[in-house]
C-alpha positions as CSV (number, residue, x, y, z in Angstrom):
1,X,0.0,-23.1,-19.4
2,X,0.6,-20.0,-21.3
3,X,-0.2,-20.0,-24.8
4,X,2.5,-17.8,-26.0
5,X,2.2,-17.6,-29.7
6,X,0.7,-13.7,-30.1
7,X,3.0,-11.2,-28.8
8,X,2.9,-8.4,-31.2
9,X,2.1,-5.1,-29.9
10,X,-1.0,-4.0,-30.6
11,X,-1.0,-0.4,-29.7
12,X,1.9,2.1,-29.5
13,X,1.3,5.4,-28.3
14,X,3.9,8.1,-28.5
15,X,3.6,11.3,-27.0
16,X,0.8,10.4,-24.5
17,X,0.0,13.8,-22.9
18,X,0.0,15.7,-26.0
19,X,-2.4,13.3,-27.9
20,X,-4.7,13.1,-24.8
21,X,-4.1,17.1,-23.4
22,X,-7.5,18.1,-24.2
23,X,-8.9,15.2,-21.5
24,X,-5.6,15.9,-19.0
25,X,-6.8,19.4,-19.0
26,X,-10.4,18.9,-18.8
27,X,-9.2,16.8,-15.3
28,X,-7.0,19.6,-14.0
29,X,-10.0,22.4,-14.5
30,X,-11.9,20.0,-11.9
31,X,-9.3,20.5,-9.3
32,X,-10.4,23.5,-6.6
33,X,-8.9,26.6,-7.7
34,X,-5.7,27.7,-5.8
35,X,-6.0,30.1,-2.7
36,X,-2.3,30.9,-2.0
37,X,-3.1,33.2,1.4
38,X,-1.5,30.3,2.9
39,X,1.8,29.6,2.0
40,X,1.7,26.3,3.5
41,X,-1.1,25.2,1.2
42,X,0.2,26.6,-1.8
43,X,-0.6,24.9,-4.9
44,X,-0.4,26.1,-8.5
45,X,-3.3,27.1,-10.7
46,X,-4.4,24.1,-12.7
47,X,-2.8,25.0,-15.9
48,X,-0.4,23.9,-18.2
49,X,1.5,26.0,-20.9
50,X,-0.4,26.2,-24.3
51,X,2.2,27.7,-26.7
52,X,3.7,24.8,-28.1
53,X,6.1,24.4,-25.6
54,X,5.4,21.0,-24.0
55,X,5.7,19.1,-27.1
56,X,9.2,17.9,-26.5
57,X,8.7,18.2,-22.6
58,X,5.9,15.4,-22.8
59,X,7.5,13.5,-25.6
60,X,8.9,10.9,-22.7
61,X,5.2,9.8,-22.2
62,X,5.2,6.9,-24.3
63,X,2.6,3.5,-23.7
64,X,2.5,0.6,-25.4
65,X,-0.1,-2.7,-25.3
66,X,1.7,-6.3,-26.1
67,X,-0.2,-9.4,-26.4
68,X,1.5,-11.7,-23.8
69,X,-0.6,-15.1,-24.8
70,X,-3.3,-16.9,-23.5
71,X,-3.5,-19.0,-20.1
72,X,-6.0,-21.0,-18.4
73,X,-8.3,-19.6,-21.5
74,X,-8.0,-15.6,-20.1
75,X,-5.8,-13.5,-22.9
76,X,-3.2,-11.5,-21.1
77,X,-1.8,-8.0,-22.2
78,X,0.7,-6.0,-21.4
79,X,0.1,-2.4,-20.7
80,X,3.9,-0.9,-20.9
81,X,4.0,2.4,-19.3
82,X,8.0,2.1,-18.6
83,X,9.0,4.0,-21.7
84,X,10.9,6.8,-20.2
85,X,14.3,5.3,-20.6
86,X,15.0,7.2,-18.0
87,X,12.9,6.3,-14.7
88,X,11.9,2.9,-16.1
89,X,8.0,3.6,-14.2
90,X,4.7,5.1,-14.5
91,X,5.4,7.6,-12.0
92,X,6.8,10.0,-15.6
93,X,3.0,10.8,-16.8
94,X,1.7,12.4,-13.4
95,X,5.6,14.1,-12.8
96,X,5.7,16.0,-16.0
97,X,1.9,17.2,-15.7
98,X,3.0,18.4,-12.1
99,X,6.0,19.9,-12.8
100,X,4.5,21.9,-16.2
101,X,1.9,23.1,-13.6
102,X,4.9,24.6,-11.6
103,X,6.6,26.2,-14.9
104,X,3.0,28.0,-15.9
105,X,3.0,29.6,-12.3
106,X,6.6,30.5,-12.6
107,X,5.9,31.8,-15.8
108,X,3.0,33.9,-14.5
109,X,4.5,35.5,-11.5
110,X,8.1,35.2,-11.7
111,X,8.1,33.4,-8.5
112,X,10.3,30.4,-7.6
113,X,9.1,27.2,-7.0
114,X,10.3,24.1,-4.6
115,X,8.4,21.0,-4.9
116,X,8.2,18.8,-1.9
117,X,8.0,15.4,-2.2
118,X,8.2,12.2,0.5
119,X,8.6,9.0,-1.8
120,X,9.7,5.6,-1.6
121,X,12.2,5.8,-4.7
122,X,10.1,5.9,-8.3
123,X,8.1,8.9,-7.4
124,X,11.0,11.1,-6.7
125,X,13.2,9.4,-9.6
126,X,10.3,10.8,-11.9
127,X,9.6,14.2,-10.5
128,X,13.6,15.1,-10.3
129,X,14.0,13.8,-14.0
130,X,10.9,16.1,-14.8
131,X,12.4,18.9,-13.0
132,X,15.6,18.2,-15.3
133,X,14.1,17.7,-18.4
134,X,12.4,21.2,-18.0
135,X,16.0,23.1,-17.3
136,X,17.2,21.1,-20.3
137,X,14.4,22.1,-22.6
138,X,14.9,26.1,-21.2
139,X,11.5,26.0,-19.9
140,X,12.6,27.0,-16.7
141,X,15.8,28.6,-15.6
142,X,17.2,26.0,-12.7
143,X,17.1,29.1,-9.7
144,X,13.4,29.0,-10.4
145,X,12.5,25.6,-9.9
146,X,13.7,22.9,-7.6
147,X,13.0,19.6,-5.9
148,X,13.5,18.3,-2.3
149,X,12.9,14.5,-2.0
150,X,12.6,12.5,1.2
151,X,12.8,9.0,1.2
152,X,13.3,6.1,3.5
153,X,17.0,5.5,4.2
154,X,15.9,1.5,3.2
155,X,14.8,3.0,-0.7
156,X,17.7,4.8,-1.2
157,X,19.6,2.4,-3.6
158,X,16.6,2.8,-6.2
159,X,17.4,6.4,-6.5
160,X,18.3,7.6,-9.8
161,X,21.5,9.3,-10.5
162,X,21.2,12.3,-12.8
163,X,22.7,16.1,-13.3
164,X,20.5,16.9,-10.3
165,X,22.9,15.2,-8.2
166,X,25.8,15.4,-10.7
167,X,26.1,18.7,-11.2
168,X,27.3,20.8,-8.0
169,X,24.9,23.7,-8.4
170,X,22.1,21.5,-9.3
171,X,22.3,19.1,-6.5
172,X,22.8,21.8,-3.9
173,X,19.5,23.7,-4.9
174,X,17.4,19.6,-5.5
175,X,18.7,18.1,-2.3
176,X,17.6,14.3,-1.2
177,X,17.3,13.5,2.0
178,X,16.6,9.8,3.5
179,X,14.9,8.9,6.8
180,X,16.1,6.2,8.7
181,X,13.4,6.3,11.0
182,X,11.7,3.0,12.4
183,X,8.7,3.3,10.0
184,X,9.4,4.2,6.3
185,X,6.3,6.1,5.7
186,X,6.9,9.2,8.0
187,X,8.7,10.4,5.6
188,X,5.0,11.5,4.4
189,X,4.6,13.4,7.8
190,X,8.2,14.6,7.6
191,X,7.3,16.6,4.1
192,X,3.9,17.4,5.3
193,X,5.2,19.3,8.6
194,X,8.1,20.8,6.6
195,X,5.5,22.7,4.5
196,X,3.4,23.4,7.1
197,X,5.8,24.9,9.5
198,X,8.2,26.3,7.4
199,X,6.5,27.9,4.1
200,X,5.7,30.5,5.3
201,X,9.4,31.5,6.6
202,X,10.8,30.5,3.6
203,X,8.7,32.5,1.4
204,X,9.2,35.6,3.7
205,X,12.8,35.2,3.7
206,X,13.3,33.7,-0.4
207,X,10.5,34.2,-1.9
208,X,10.3,30.4,-2.4
209,X,7.1,28.4,-2.8
210,X,7.1,25.1,-1.4
211,X,4.4,22.7,-2.9
212,X,4.1,19.8,-1.5
213,X,2.8,17.7,-4.3
214,X,1.1,14.8,-2.7
215,X,-2.6,15.3,-3.5
216,X,-4.2,12.6,-5.5
217,X,-5.1,14.9,-8.0
218,X,-2.4,15.9,-8.9
219,X,-1.9,11.8,-10.4
220,X,-5.2,11.2,-11.4
221,X,-5.4,13.9,-13.8
222,X,-2.3,12.5,-16.0
223,X,-3.3,9.0,-15.3
224,X,-6.3,9.1,-17.4
225,X,-4.4,8.9,-20.6
226,X,-4.3,5.2,-19.7
227,X,-8.0,4.6,-20.2
228,X,-8.1,7.1,-23.5
229,X,-4.9,5.0,-25.2
230,X,-7.0,1.9,-23.7
231,X,-10.2,2.8,-25.9
232,X,-8.6,4.1,-29.0
233,X,-5.9,1.6,-29.6
234,X,-7.2,-1.4,-28.0
235,X,-11.0,-1.0,-27.5
236,X,-13.1,-3.6,-25.2
237,X,-15.1,-5.7,-27.6
238,X,-18.9,-5.1,-27.2
239,X,-20.7,-7.3,-24.3
240,X,-17.4,-8.2,-22.8
241,X,-15.8,-7.1,-19.6
242,X,-12.1,-6.5,-19.0
243,X,-10.1,-6.7,-16.0
244,X,-7.1,-4.3,-15.1
245,X,-4.2,-5.6,-12.6
246,X,-2.0,-3.4,-10.8
247,X,0.2,-3.5,-8.4
248,X,-0.6,-0.6,-5.7
249,X,0.9,0.5,-3.0
250,X,-2.4,3.7,-2.9
251,X,-3.5,2.6,-6.2
252,X,-3.2,6.6,-7.6
253,X,-2.8,5.0,-11.2
254,X,-6.3,2.7,-11.4
255,X,-7.9,5.5,-9.8
256,X,-6.3,7.8,-12.7
257,X,-7.3,5.0,-14.9
258,X,-11.1,4.9,-13.7
259,X,-11.2,8.8,-13.9
260,X,-10.6,8.6,-17.9
261,X,-13.2,5.9,-17.5
262,X,-16.3,8.2,-16.2
263,X,-15.1,11.0,-18.4
264,X,-15.4,8.3,-21.8
265,X,-18.6,7.4,-20.1
266,X,-19.8,10.8,-19.8
267,X,-19.5,10.7,-23.7
268,X,-21.0,8.1,-24.3
269,X,-17.8,6.0,-25.1
270,X,-17.9,3.1,-23.0
271,X,-19.8,1.5,-20.3
272,X,-17.3,2.0,-17.0
273,X,-19.0,-1.3,-15.1
274,X,-17.4,-3.3,-18.0
275,X,-13.9,-2.7,-16.5
276,X,-12.8,-4.1,-13.2
277,X,-9.9,-3.4,-10.9
278,X,-7.7,-6.2,-9.5
279,X,-4.9,-4.8,-7.0
280,X,-1.7,-6.8,-6.0
281,X,0.2,-5.7,-2.5
282,X,3.1,-7.6,-0.9
283,X,3.0,-9.0,3.0
284,X,4.8,-6.2,4.0
285,X,1.8,-3.6,3.2
286,X,-1.1,-5.5,2.4
287,X,-3.7,-3.0,3.4
288,X,-5.9,-2.1,0.7
289,X,-6.4,-5.9,-0.1
290,X,-7.3,-6.4,4.0
291,X,-9.4,-3.3,4.0
292,X,-11.2,-4.6,0.8
293,X,-11.8,-7.9,2.1
294,X,-12.7,-7.1,5.8
295,X,-13.0,-3.2,6.2
296,X,-9.8,-2.6,7.9
297,X,-6.1,-3.1,7.5
298,X,-4.9,-4.9,11.0
299,X,-2.6,-7.3,10.4
300,X,-4.2,-9.7,12.7
301,X,-6.6,-10.4,9.6
302,X,-3.7,-12.1,7.7
303,X,-4.5,-15.8,7.4
304,X,-2.3,-17.9,10.2
305,X,0.8,-19.8,8.5
306,X,2.9,-22.5,9.7
307,X,6.5,-23.4,9.1
308,X,7.5,-26.3,7.0
309,X,11.3,-27.1,7.7
310,X,12.1,-29.1,5.2
311,X,10.8,-26.7,2.8
312,X,11.9,-23.6,4.5
313,X,9.2,-21.7,3.8
314,X,5.7,-20.7,5.8
315,X,2.5,-22.4,4.4
316,X,-0.8,-21.7,4.4
317,X,-3.8,-22.8,1.7
318,X,-6.8,-21.5,3.6
319,X,-7.3,-18.0,2.4
320,X,-6.9,-17.5,-1.8
321,X,-6.0,-14.3,-1.4
322,X,-2.7,-14.6,0.3
323,X,0.4,-15.8,-0.6
324,X,0.2,-19.6,0.2
325,X,4.5,-19.8,0.2
326,X,6.6,-17.3,2.2
327,X,10.2,-17.0,3.6
328,X,8.6,-14.9,6.2
329,X,5.2,-13.6,7.0
330,X,6.1,-10.1,7.3
331,X,8.5,-9.9,4.3
332,X,9.5,-6.7,2.2
333,X,9.2,-7.7,-1.1
334,X,9.8,-4.2,-2.4
335,X,10.0,-0.6,-0.7
336,X,8.5,1.1,-3.2
337,X,5.3,-0.2,-1.7
338,X,5.2,1.0,2.0
339,X,2.3,2.8,2.7
340,X,0.3,1.7,5.6
341,X,-3.4,2.5,5.7
342,X,-4.1,4.5,2.6
343,X,-6.4,6.9,2.7
344,X,-7.8,5.9,-1.3
345,X,-9.2,2.7,0.5
346,X,-12.4,3.7,0.7
347,X,-12.4,4.0,-3.2
348,X,-10.4,1.3,-4.1
349,X,-13.2,-0.6,-2.1
350,X,-16.5,1.0,-3.7
351,X,-15.1,0.6,-7.0
352,X,-14.1,-2.8,-7.0
353,X,-17.8,-3.5,-5.1
354,X,-19.6,-1.8,-7.2
355,X,-18.2,-3.0,-10.6
356,X,-16.2,-6.6,-9.7
357,X,-12.5,-7.2,-9.2
358,X,-10.7,-7.9,-6.3
359,X,-7.2,-8.1,-4.4
360,X,-4.3,-10.3,-4.0
361,X,-1.1,-10.5,-1.8
362,X,1.9,-11.9,-3.3
363,X,5.2,-13.2,-1.8
364,X,9.0,-13.2,-3.2
365,X,8.8,-17.2,-3.2
366,X,5.5,-17.0,-5.5
367,X,7.3,-14.6,-7.8
368,X,10.4,-16.5,-7.8
369,X,8.8,-19.4,-8.4
370,X,7.5,-17.4,-11.5
371,X,10.2,-15.4,-12.6
372,X,11.6,-17.8,-15.3
373,X,8.1,-18.1,-17.2
374,X,7.9,-14.3,-16.7
375,X,11.0,-13.6,-17.9
376,X,10.0,-15.6,-21.1
377,X,6.4,-14.4,-21.7
378,X,7.8,-10.9,-21.2
379,X,11.0,-10.8,-23.7
380,X,8.9,-10.6,-26.5
381,X,7.5,-7.9,-25.9
382,X,10.9,-5.8,-25.3
383,X,10.5,-5.6,-21.3
384,X,13.9,-7.6,-20.4
385,X,13.9,-8.7,-17.1
386,X,17.7,-9.8,-15.3
387,X,18.2,-13.1,-15.7
388,X,19.1,-13.8,-12.2
389,X,16.2,-12.2,-10.1
390,X,18.6,-10.7,-7.6
391,X,19.3,-8.0,-9.9
392,X,15.9,-7.0,-10.1
393,X,16.1,-3.5,-8.5
394,X,11.8,-2.6,-9.1
395,X,9.1,-5.6,-8.4
396,X,6.1,-3.8,-9.4
397,X,5.6,-5.9,-13.2
398,X,6.4,-9.0,-11.9
399,X,4.4,-8.9,-8.6
400,X,1.5,-8.0,-11.0
401,X,1.8,-10.5,-13.1
402,X,2.4,-13.1,-10.3
403,X,-0.9,-11.8,-8.7
404,X,-2.4,-12.0,-11.9
405,X,-1.5,-15.8,-12.4
406,X,-2.0,-16.9,-9.2
407,X,-5.5,-15.0,-9.1
408,X,-6.4,-17.3,-12.3
409,X,-5.3,-20.4,-11.0
410,X,-7.0,-20.3,-7.2
411,X,-10.5,-19.3,-8.9
412,X,-10.5,-15.3,-8.4
413,X,-10.4,-14.2,-11.8
414,X,-13.7,-14.1,-13.3
415,X,-13.0,-12.1,-16.4
416,X,-11.1,-14.0,-19.9
417,X,-9.2,-10.1,-21.3
418,X,-7.1,-9.2,-18.3
419,X,-5.2,-6.0,-19.0
420,X,-1.9,-5.8,-16.2
421,X,-0.2,-2.8,-16.4
422,X,3.6,-2.6,-16.2
423,X,3.9,0.3,-14.0
424,X,7.9,-0.6,-13.0
425,X,10.6,-2.7,-13.7
426,X,14.3,-2.1,-13.6
427,X,17.6,-3.3,-12.7
428,X,21.3,-2.2,-12.3
429,X,22.1,-2.1,-15.8
430,X,19.1,0.5,-16.4
431,X,20.6,3.1,-13.9
432,X,23.6,4.7,-11.9
433,X,22.5,5.3,-7.9
434,X,22.6,8.6,-6.6
435,X,26.0,8.2,-4.5
436,X,25.9,8.2,-0.9
437,X,27.4,11.4,-0.4
438,X,25.2,13.3,-2.8
439,X,22.4,12.1,0.3
440,X,21.2,13.9,3.5
441,X,20.6,11.8,6.0
442,X,17.7,13.6,8.3
443,X,16.0,12.5,11.6
444,X,13.5,15.1,12.1
445,X,11.8,17.9,10.6
446,X,14.3,20.3,11.6
447,X,17.2,18.9,9.9
448,X,15.4,18.7,6.7
449,X,13.8,22.4,6.9
450,X,17.8,23.2,7.6
451,X,18.1,21.2,4.0
452,X,15.4,23.6,2.7
453,X,16.7,26.4,4.0
454,X,19.9,26.1,2.5
455,X,18.5,24.7,-1.0
456,X,16.1,27.7,-1.5
457,X,19.2,30.2,-0.2
458,X,20.9,28.8,-3.0
459,X,18.8,29.7,-5.5
460,X,18.5,33.5,-4.3
461,X,21.9,34.2,-4.5
């Protein structure tokens, strides 16, 4: 049972990117220096404006720590990273830093920049919001900075509408392309091929730089703020260890937190070995957990399930790291988690094997079984889950909490101090979808290139 007596906020951080600007800039300074001789490899210098104009721009980067009570002798804490009401996702932090770098490059050179991002939805929403925010605050002209997003068609109901699609001119310059191919992860290949094959021509014709922003280092540099906020507002007690739980697709957030830990350790502030990571995934893409447990991500490594017709579910009880019950053995619980064989698996495997932690896969059936209890647990924190789980559009937080409680119940957790990263949760009451007529279907890279050409052409008229 969860003891729900103490759930008061134990730390609230306003404008984390401004508060920890020094660590963020240091993390950026370690990125390779830009060499923009090849337009297909363009990246802005790892510099941010330093004239104070970012103070208001970074304002949505709030975070807070909330007690969730105790569960089987473990103290549970929520790290709420969903404070930006225009996104409700942790992708806000790196998106603001990425756009700030683009703004600095534009100011220094006068060159136009189009950000190119593949996304399962949240990354695109956050980057589009950051681009819009830069335009709204007059940090950059609308004809100098734009974004092209490429998302799987199945994910388009999760895309948040804003002035970037509602305003006709901004919509032309900031298109959203949807891909309906058999593998959602192909959007990453499409975006990469677009830049590889067409960046030089677009630069030559329109003097617009295409910036493919998917490099993990662009995200880690911003997510160091998680570790710094934790150390300042919710420090680990001496002699204890702490488990961080995160619903992951590629675990960029955990790797960013770890980068912050390593910086703090260099300063003598923490011992990074006292912090462990638990990755939570779903059956549609369990690749990181499979890699951690077995050294490979082949789906054949999943446990065998048997169907119980009286319950209408598939069951297994021999592998505690995987769902004990599920409606389908290959279900997609949330389209946000779509990455197969992420390149970050080796890094996370090393961290977890050296320090401790683990991985667990959850199912929709398990999340629904916990849903009412999780809703009650979260309510005092200000995070509101819809009363009807069918209205939940982003399952990251529910996945992470379900994975935490399942892992405790199954003896997979040794630590008694647990922080759950609240990286995303929203329902239809939180946002308006981008209208279908504002989306641009694509089947191949040539069609995507035509959309990019038209968009940058608008910016140079």
